[in-house]
N, C-alpha and C positions, 0 to 999 in steps of 0.2 A: 020139379023144374026151374032152374032159376034165372033170372034174365041179367043181362048184361047190358046194365044202365051208363058203363061208363064209355062204350062204343060210341053211341049216336052226340054225349058228349066231347068226344074227341074231334068228331065229323062239324058236329058245329062250330069247335074250335078252330079245326080246320080251315070252313070253308067261311069265315070271320077273317082269318088271317090272310088268305087268298086276296078275299074283297078287301083288305086297306093294302094290302101288296098292288093289287090291280091301278087301286088309286089311286097310291104313289106316283107307281109309273106313269097313268096317266097326266098326273098333274108334274111330275118332271119332264115328260115331255114336250109338254103346252109348258111348261117355263121355259126349258132347250130352246123353243124356239120360240117364242117371246125377247128372249137374249139375244138371239141371230138377227131377228127384224130390228132389234135396239140396235143392233153391231150395224149394221146395213143402213142404216139411219144415220147412225153419228161417222162413217169412213163410206157413204157411197161412192162404188165401183166408177172408173171411169175407162173410155176404149183407151188404147195407148199402141199407135205403129211403132213396130220394130224392127231398122230396117240394116243389111247388116252393108258398112260399108265398106270392109275388105278385114280379107284374113288370110293368112302363109306364114311365114316362117319367118318369124322376127327378125328386124333389118330389114324386109323387101319393101318399103314403100307402103305401106298398108293405109288403109282409108282414106283414099282418094276419092275413089265411086262407087255407088252404089253398088252392091253385089245382090241380085235374084229379086224377088220380090215380097215387099212387107211381109210383117207379120202383124197380124191384131189379134188383141187380147185386152178381156174384160178386169181390169186389176182394180184391188184396194191397196190399202195404204201398203197393206205388209206382204203383198207381191210387189208393188213399184221399189218399196226396200231392200229388195232383193235384186233389181235394175245394178245396181251401182257394183256388185260383187258376184264377179263371175270367177264359174269356180273351173276348171281344170277336171274333164272327167276322160276317162279312155274305156272301152268296155263296158258300158253300164255302170260306172263306178267313179267314186268323185275322190278329187286331192282331199284326203284328209288332213286337215288343220293341224298344225305342231302348236302346242303353245296355244297363246293369245295373239291378236291382231297386233301384226309389230308397229306402223303409224295407220290407225283411224284418222284422217281427214277429211275437210270440207269437199274436199278436191278430189280422193280417191282412199284406196286401203292397200297397203301392202302387206304381209303375210307370208307365212313356209308353211309346206306341205310336201304330201309324199303320196304318192300315186305309184302302182307296180314295182315297189323297196327304189324307186328316184324322189329326192327330194328338189324339190322344183322351190324358187322366188318366184310368186305371183303381183303383180302391183296393176294397177287398176286407176286409172285418170281420170275424173268426168271435167267434161266442161260443158256449158249452155246453161241454163233453167231448168234442175232438177226437178221443179214442178209443171215446167210444160214443154222442155223440147231441149236434150241435153245427147251429147255426146260419151261412150263411157269406152278406152281406149285401152285393151290390157294385155299385157305380156306374160308368160308363164316360161321360164329358161330352169335346164336342169343347174343347182348349185354347185354338182359334183362331179356329173357324169358327163360324159359326153351323149346324154338322149335329145329328144326333139326341144325345139325351142317353138314354141306360138304365142303368135301374137293375131288378134282382131278388134275390128272396133264396129261399135253398135250405135245407131242414131235411133233417142227414141223421143216420141212426140204427143204426147197428148192430142187427141180429137173430138172429145167432148163427151155424152153420154153412151154406156153401152148399148148394144141394141136392144130395142123389145124383144125380152125373150131369153135372152144370153143370161147366163148366169158368171160368179166371179171364177177365176179360172180356167175357161171358157175360149177359146182362138181359134187363128185359121193356120193353117199350115200355109207353105209356099208355094201351092199347088191353088189357095182359096178356100179350101173346105176344113168346115166347123169343127174341131175336135175341142176334146175336155184334158187342154195342157195340162194344166193345175189343178188337186182336187184341194178345193179349200178348207174342207175337215182335216186334212191331214197336215196343215201351217200351223 
């Protein structure tokens, strides 16, 4: 009867590799958590109020008075940077940008995009202090088609620190209910 000495060596090697992989996974997970903590420290989130100031068809004199209850969102710098670039959407699909931005400036962005086969010219103008209190007036016009025109104005105001227990991306809806508006891991 012959003994197979290779099997115990293979099992020992597999066990050693499994232990190394487990340690690497735990180390990697710990490092990721540490990096996220450092990012939160270097970019502390703030609570922002977002108030619809008006919306409707372009040219209807939108933006004169608050509409509905403000939404509150716990936002880091990356989320706040998206406040100035409002993208048209319909049925869960966003208007797909064509080429690069035409005119990115401190006062807004202007670009073309395509949604449901219609090409739009999109413009967002910013007024106020982007670090504390500002308004973004946006409009979208179909370039060649007789599609819908859209315009809205939003006011963004920094409120201070996020409430205790809130994570980046958590927000209230217009009823005041807490939701997870943005998953920060997808940013």
